[in-house]
C-alpha positions in Angstrom: 0.0 0.0 0.0 1.4 3.4 -1.1 4.8 1.7 -1.8 5.8 4.2 -4.5 5.1 7.2 -2.3 6.8 5.5 0.7 9.9 4.7 -1.4 10.3 8.2 -2.8 9.7 10.0 0.5 12.1 7.6 2.2 14.7 8.4 -0.5 14.2 12.1 -0.1 14.5 12.0 3.7 17.4 9.5 3.9 19.9 12.3 3.1 18.9 14.0 6.3 19.2 11.0 8.6 22.2 11.0 10.9 23.4 14.5 9.8 25.2 16.4 12.5 24.2 19.8 11.1 21.7 21.1 8.6 21.5 24.4 6.7 18.4 25.9 5.2 19.8 24.9 1.8 19.9 21.2 3.0 16.3 21.4 4.1 15.1 23.1 0.9 16.9 20.5 -1.2 15.2 17.7 0.7 11.8 19.4 0.5 12.2 19.8 -3.2 12.5 16.0 -3.4 9.5 15.6 -1.1 7.5 18.0 -3.4 8.4 15.9 -6.4 7.5 12.7 -4.6 4.0 14.1 -3.7 3.3 15.3 -7.2 4.3 12.0 -8.7 2.0 10.3 -6.2 -0.9 12.3 -7.8 -1.5 14.4 -4.7 -3.6 17.5 -5.5 -1.3 20.6 -6.2 -2.9 22.8 -3.5 -2.4 20.1 -0.9 1.3 19.7 -2.0 1.9 23.5 -1.7 0.2 23.6 1.7 2.2 20.6 2.9 5.6 21.9 1.8 4.9 25.4 3.2 3.9 23.9 6.6 6.9 21.6 6.8 9.4 24.3 5.8 8.1 26.8 8.3 8.8 24.3 11.1 11.9 22.8 9.7 14.0 25.9 9.2 13.5 27.2 12.7 16.6 27.6 14.9 15.3 25.0 17.3 15.6 22.4 14.6 18.7 23.5 12.7 20.7 23.7 16.0 19.2 20.6 17.7 21.3 17.5 18.5 19.7 15.5 15.6 18.3 18.0 13.2 17.7 15.4 10.5 15.5 13.3 12.8 13.7 16.5 13.8 12.8 17.3 10.2 11.6 13.7 9.6 9.4 14.0 12.7 8.0 17.3 11.3 7.2 15.6 7.9 5.5 12.8 9.9 3.4 15.3 11.8 2.5 17.1 8.6 1.4 13.8 7.1 -0.8 13.1 10.1 -2.3 16.6 9.9 -3.0 16.1 6.1 -4.5 12.6 6.6 -6.4 13.3 9.9 -5.6 14.9 12.1 -7.2 12.3 14.4 -9.1 9.1 14.1 -12.8 9.4 13.2 -14.8 6.4 14.5 -18.3 5.6 13.2 -21.0 7.6 14.9 -23.1 4.7 16.2 -23.9 6.0 19.6 -27.5 6.8 18.8 -30.9 5.2 19.6 -31.3 2.0 17.6 -31.6 1.5 14.7 -28.6 3.6 13.7 -28.8 4.2 10.0 -25.6 4.1 7.8 -26.1 5.3 4.2 -23.6 4.0 1.7 -23.2 6.2 -1.4 -20.8 6.2 -4.4 -20.4 5.6 -8.1 -21.0 2.3 -9.8 -18.0 0.1 -9.7 -16.4 1.7 -6.7 -17.0 -1.4 -4.5 -19.9 0.0 -2.6 -21.9 -3.2 -2.2 -18.8 -5.3 -1.3 -17.8 -2.6 1.3 -21.4 -2.8 2.7 -20.9 -6.5 3.4 -17.4 -5.9 4.9 -18.7 -3.2 7.2 -21.6 -5.4 8.3 -19.1 -8.1 9.2 -16.9 -5.7 11.1 -19.8 -4.2 13.1 -21.0 -7.7 14.0 -17.7 -9.3 14.9 -15.8 -6.5 16.4 -18.5 -4.2 17.9 -21.0 -7.0 18.6 -23.9 -5.2 16.9 -26.9 -6.8 15.2 -27.0 -5.6 11.7 -29.7 -5.4 8.9 -28.7 -4.8 5.3 -31.0 -3.4 2.6 -30.3 -2.8 -1.1 -31.9 0.3 -2.6 -30.8 -0.5 -6.1 -34.0 -1.3 -8.1 -32.4 -1.1 -11.5 -29.6 -3.7 -11.1 -30.8 -7.1 -9.8 -27.3 -8.3 -9.5 -26.6 -5.8 -6.8 -29.5 -7.2 -4.6 -28.3 -10.8 -5.2 -24.7 -9.8 -4.3 -25.8 -8.2 -1.1 -27.8 -11.3 -0.2 -24.7 -13.4 -0.6 -22.5 -11.0 1.3 -25.0 -10.8 4.1 -25.1 -14.6 4.4 -21.3 -14.7 4.5 -21.3 -12.0 7.3 -24.1 -13.8 9.1 -26.3 -10.7 9.2 -30.0 -10.2 8.1 -30.8 -8.9 4.6 -34.2 -7.2 3.9 -36.2 -9.4 1.4 -37.0 -8.0 -2.0 -40.5 -6.9 -3.0 -41.6 -6.4 -6.6 -42.3 -2.9 -7.8 -40.6 -1.3 -4.8 -39.0 2.1 -4.9 -35.8 3.3 -3.1 -38.0 5.3 -0.7 -40.4 2.4 -0.2 -37.5 0.1 0.6 -36.0 2.6 3.0 -39.3 2.8 5.0 -39.7 -1.0 4.9 -36.1 -1.4 6.1 -36.7 1.1 9.0 -39.8 -0.8 10.1 -38.0 -4.2 9.8 -35.0 -2.9 11.8 -37.3 -1.8 14.6 -39.2 -5.1 14.6 -36.0 -7.2 14.7 -34.4 -4.9 17.3 -31.4 -4.4 15.0 -28.7 -2.1 16.3 -27.6 -0.9 12.9 -29.3 -0.6 9.5 -27.0 -0.2 6.5 -28.6 1.1 3.3 -26.8 0.3 0.1 -27.9 2.9 -2.5 -27.8 2.6 -6.3 -24.7 3.9 -8.2 -24.2 5.6 -11.5 -21.3 5.6 -13.9 -21.1 9.4 -13.5 -22.3 11.9 -11.0 -25.7 13.2 -12.1 -28.6 15.1 -10.6 -31.0 12.0 -10.6 -28.5 10.1 -8.4 -28.1 13.0 -6.0 -31.8 13.6 -5.8 -32.4 9.9 -4.9 -29.8 10.0 -2.2 -31.2 13.2 -0.8 -34.7 11.7 -0.6 -33.4 8.5 1.1 -31.4 10.6 3.5 -34.4 12.7 4.4 -36.5 9.5 5.0 -34.0 7.7 7.1 -32.1 10.4 9.0 -28.7 8.6 8.8 -26.1 8.9 11.5 -23.4 8.4 8.8 -23.3 9.0 5.0 -20.2 7.1 3.8 -18.9 7.7 0.4 -17.2 4.7 -1.1 -14.5 5.7 -3.6 -11.9 3.8 -5.5 -8.3 4.8 -4.5 -6.9 3.7 -7.9 -8.9 6.5 -9.6 -6.6 9.1 -8.0 -7.8 12.7 -8.3 -11.0 11.5 -9.9 -11.9 10.1 -6.5 -11.3 13.5 -5.0 -13.6 15.2 -7.6 -16.3 12.6 -6.8 -16.0 13.2 -3.1 -16.4 17.0 -3.6 -19.5 16.5 -5.7 -21.2 14.1 -3.1 -20.2 16.4 -0.2 -21.7 19.4 -1.9 -24.9 17.5 -2.9 -25.7 15.3 0.1 -23.2 16.2 2.9 -21.1 13.0 3.4 -19.8 12.4 6.9 -16.9 10.0 6.0 -15.0 8.3 3.2 -14.1 4.6 2.6 -11.2 4.1 0.1 -11.4 0.8 -1.7 -8.6 -1.1 -3.4 -6.1 0.8 -1.2 -3.9 -2.4 -1.2 -3.3 -1.9 -5.0 -2.7 1.9 -4.7 1.1 2.4 -4.7 0.9 6.2 -5.1 -1.5 7.3 -2.3 -2.5 10.6 -3.9 -6.2 10.0 -3.3 -5.8 9.4 0.4 -3.5 12.4 0.9 -5.7 14.7 -1.1 -9.2 13.6 -0.1 -9.2 14.5 3.6 -7.6 18.0 3.0 -9.8 18.9 0.0 -13.1 17.7 1.3 -12.5 18.2 5.0 -14.2 14.8 5.5 -12.4 12.1 7.4 -11.3 8.8 5.9 -12.9 6.2 8.1 -12.0 2.9 6.4 -9.6 1.4 3.9 -10.5 -1.6 1.7 -7.3 -3.7 1.5 -8.5 -6.8 -0.3 -11.4 -8.9 -1.7 -12.0 -11.0 1.4 -14.7 -9.9 3.9 -12.3 -9.2 6.6 -10.2 -6.9 4.4 -11.5 -3.6 5.8 -9.2 -1.6 8.1 -10.3 1.3 10.3 -8.2 4.2 9.2 -5.7 5.8 11.6 -3.8 8.9 10.2 -0.9 8.5 12.6 -0.4 4.9 11.9 -0.7 5.4 8.2 1.8 8.2 8.3 4.2 5.8 10.0 3.7 3.2 7.4 4.3 5.7 4.6 7.6 6.9 6.2 8.8 3.3 6.8 8.2 3.5 10.5 5.9 0.5 10.5 2.6 0.0 12.3 3.2 -2.4 15.2 -0.2 -1.4 16.8 -1.9 -2.5 13.6 0.1 -5.7 13.5 -0.9 -6.5 17.1 -4.6 -5.8 16.3 -4.5 -8.0 13.2 -2.9 -10.8 15.1 -5.3 -10.5 18.0 -8.3 -10.6 15.6 -6.9 -13.5 13.6 -5.3 -15.9 16.1 -7.6 -17.8 18.4 -6.7 -17.7 22.1 -7.0 -21.5 22.4 -4.4 -22.0 19.7 -2.1 -19.4 21.5 -2.4 -21.3 24.8 -1.9 -24.6 23.1 1.3 -23.4 21.5 2.5 -21.8 24.7 1.9 -25.1 26.6 4.0 -27.0 24.1 6.8 -24.4 24.3 6.8 -24.7 28.1 7.4 -28.4 27.6 10.1 -27.9 25.0 7.9 -29.5 22.3 7.7 -28.3 18.8 7.1 -30.5 15.7 6.2 -30.0 12.0 2.5 -29.7 12.8 3.2 -26.7 15.0 5.4 -25.2 12.2 2.5 -25.7 9.8 0.2 -24.0 12.2 2.5 -21.0 12.3 2.6 -20.8 8.5 -1.2 -20.8 8.4 -1.5 -18.2 11.0 0.8 -15.9 9.0 -1.4 -16.5 6.0 -4.5 -15.5 7.9 -2.8 -12.2 8.9 -2.4 -11.3 5.2 0.8 -13.2 4.3 4.0 -11.4 3.5 2.2 -8.6 1.6 0.0 -7.8 4.5 2.8 -7.6 7.0 5.6 -5.9 5.1 4.3 -2.4 5.6 3.6 -2.9 9.2 7.1 -3.9 10.3 9.5 -0.9 10.9 12.3 -0.8 8.3 11.1 -3.9 6.4 9.7 -1.9 3.5 13.2 -0.9 2.5 14.1 -4.5 2.3 11.2 -5.3 -0.1 13.4 -5.8 -3.1 15.9 -7.9 -1.2 13.1 -10.1 0.2 11.5 -10.5 -3.2 14.8 -11.4 -4.8 15.1 -14.2 -2.3 11.7 -15.5 -3.5 10.0 -14.9 -0.1 6.5 -14.3 -1.2 3.2 -16.0 -0.5 3.9 -18.7 -3.1 7.0 -19.5 -1.1 4.8 -20.3 1.9 2.4 -22.4 -0.3 5.4 -24.6 -1.3 6.4 -25.0 2.3 2.9 -26.0 3.3 2.9 -28.5 0.4 6.2 -30.0 1.7 4.8 -30.5 5.2 1.6 -32.0 4.0 3.5 -34.5 1.9 5.1 -35.9 5.1 3.5 -38.8 6.9 2.0 -38.1 10.4 4.9 -39.9 12.0 7.5 -37.9 10.0 5.9 -34.6 11.1 6.3 -35.6 14.7 9.7 -37.3 14.4 11.6 -35.1 11.9 14.8 -37.2 12.6 13.2 -39.9 10.4 13.7 -37.8 7.3 16.6 -39.6 5.6 17.6 -39.0 1.9 15.0 -41.4 0.4 12.2 -39.9 2.4 13.1 -36.4 1.5 13.2 -37.4 -2.2 9.7 -38.8 -1.9 8.4 -35.7 -0.1 9.9 -33.4 -2.8 8.2 -35.5 -5.5 4.9 -35.5 -3.7 4.9 -31.7 -3.1 6.2 -30.7 -6.5 9.3 -29.1 -5.1 13.0 -30.0 -4.9 15.1 -31.9 -2.4 17.0 -28.7 -1.7 13.8 -27.0 -0.7 12.9 -29.8 1.6 16.3 -29.6 3.2 16.0 -25.9 3.6 12.6 -26.3 5.3 13.9 -29.0 7.7 16.9 -26.7 8.6 14.5 -23.8 9.3 12.3 -26.1 11.4 15.4 -27.2 13.4 16.4 -23.6 14.0 12.9 -22.8 15.2 12.7 -25.8 17.5 15.9 -24.8 19.2 14.6 -21.3 19.7 11.3 -22.7 21.1 13.3 -24.6 23.7 15.1 -21.4 24.7 11.7 -19.6 25.0 10.6 -22.5 27.2 13.5 -22.0 29.5 12.9 -18.2 29.6 9.4 -18.8 30.7 10.5 -21.2 33.4 8.1 -23.8 32.2 5.2 -21.6 33.0 2.6 -21.8 30.2 0.7 -18.7 31.5 3.8 -16.6 31.1 4.5 -17.9 27.6 0.9 -17.6 26.6 1.1 -13.9 27.1 3.8 -13.7 24.4 1.3 -15.4 22.0 -1.6 -13.1 22.9 -3.2 -15.6 25.2 -3.6 -13.3 28.2 -1.3 -11.6 30.6 1.4 -13.5 32.6 0.4 -14.9 36.0 0.1 -12.1 38.5 -0.5 -9.5 35.8 -3.7 -8.0 34.4 -6.0 -10.4 32.6 -6.3 -10.5 28.8 -7.5 -7.2 27.7 -7.6 -5.9 31.3 -6.0 -2.8 32.7 -2.3 -2.8 32.2 -2.2 -5.7 29.8 -0.6 -5.3 26.4 -1.5 -7.8 23.7 1.3 -9.8 22.3 1.7 -10.8 18.7 -0.2 -14.2 18.8 1.1 -16.6 16.3 4.3 -14.7 15.7 6.2 -16.2 18.6 9.7 -17.2 17.5 9.0 -17.4 13.8 12.5 -18.0 12.5 14.5 -16.3 9.9 13.2 -12.7 9.2 16.2 -10.4 9.7 15.8 -8.8 13.0 13.1 -11.2 14.0 9.8 -10.7 15.6 8.8 -12.9 18.6 5.3 -12.8 19.9 5.0 -10.1 22.5 8.5 -8.9 21.7 10.0 -9.6 25.2 12.5 -7.0 26.1 11.5 -4.9 23.2 13.7 -7.0 20.9 13.0 -8.4 17.5 14.6 -11.8 17.8 12.6 -14.7 16.3 11.3 -14.0 12.8 8.6 -15.2 10.5 8.2 -18.8 9.6 10.3 -20.1 6.7 12.0 -16.8 6.1 15.7 -17.6 6.3 18.3 -14.9 5.9 17.9 -13.1 2.5 20.6 -13.7 0.0 23.7 -11.8 0.9 22.7 -11.6 4.6 25.0 -12.9 7.3 24.0 -14.7 10.4 25.2 -13.2 13.7 27.6 -15.3 15.7 26.3 -16.5 19.0 
């Protein structure tokens, strides 16, 4: 997400890192590169001018130029300016109203409005524990109503039944009555779209809004359309008064111009990002965390949240119990691989780890993508149950059979076994660190606080990175819960990238 912008901004600011002294000329040169990066990212020109002027005003002050680390100070100023442009603060959904709370979804045809409606329903049900009713107001495109029925079924929420000859206003009133009868907490109305903004579309949305009194009017816009998305947002804001924006296909947007421009131009907060096709691929937008990801600072909070939502507590406790006993076999290794995939695979984690974005080319050159994990899973699944438990049985002939069965090579099987052995050794060390106490180890996997501490999710508790405990090989590592603030373990199957050197122990 926003890889191109992140790479260009990082390159522009790298010249300032570690500098003992800065002059105004140094700052101006760096800001010239920042300006170029923003323009290439398709950020609106007025936003670029405002951004550069704001940063320069802060960056050329005497307090910065004469500070101990002026380069780091300028980077912090750029970060804060990005937060201000994207935010300045988080804007959660306004759902603290008497039920049923109405959310009106608007946007152009093809922007992902109906898909986002299903994703939002799932998020509200699973994370906020709300009962949700969906209703399609699109009476001209039958496929839209069928699609919403399917998405509602996948999200396990109710969908208003269709009725022949109904109008958008009629459906709205029926939906309001049904939501009250069902005691639904939230009613999401999926309006019809058009290929272009026209008065008929706006009039329909205004009528529906007047009939339903929505708490939120969310505009769904495609991030890949760049400045066209900004123009669409301005038109909807002027016509119907949107309260928030959802940017879809943000995972495919390497430039980031729409995100950086939209908030500043429309003065409407970005509330969600669509980051994939799956129903759980909807992220609540945080300006500060997004600014950190753009500047290569990572998003550890987002990583923890994703892990906590993805990894089941029972699995975390089971793994911690086995670690405490010094047990770790190929079945456990396979479980770690699958947990990583649930969290979005390598692509989903790269931008969340501090500094890893700069290693993207190196990691890709080493062939460490999601297909790499698929091959590793195929290798493990080609082993017998006994071989997965007793890895020492894997002699040359067995490894040859496993390679043939998984469609891989003997060298890949050997590499996987070596990675497993490294991980098993590390698990034993973690077991000794925990003193054989499963409760203490479970806290590292997101399974609650250590004995004597706050309970899971209680005051003072800090969620670990469940399922990331001791995954070997990623340079720098990343154990669950990061004891001591270190990054020692790694991700499963990610040996040292080519050209890297292992540290002597």
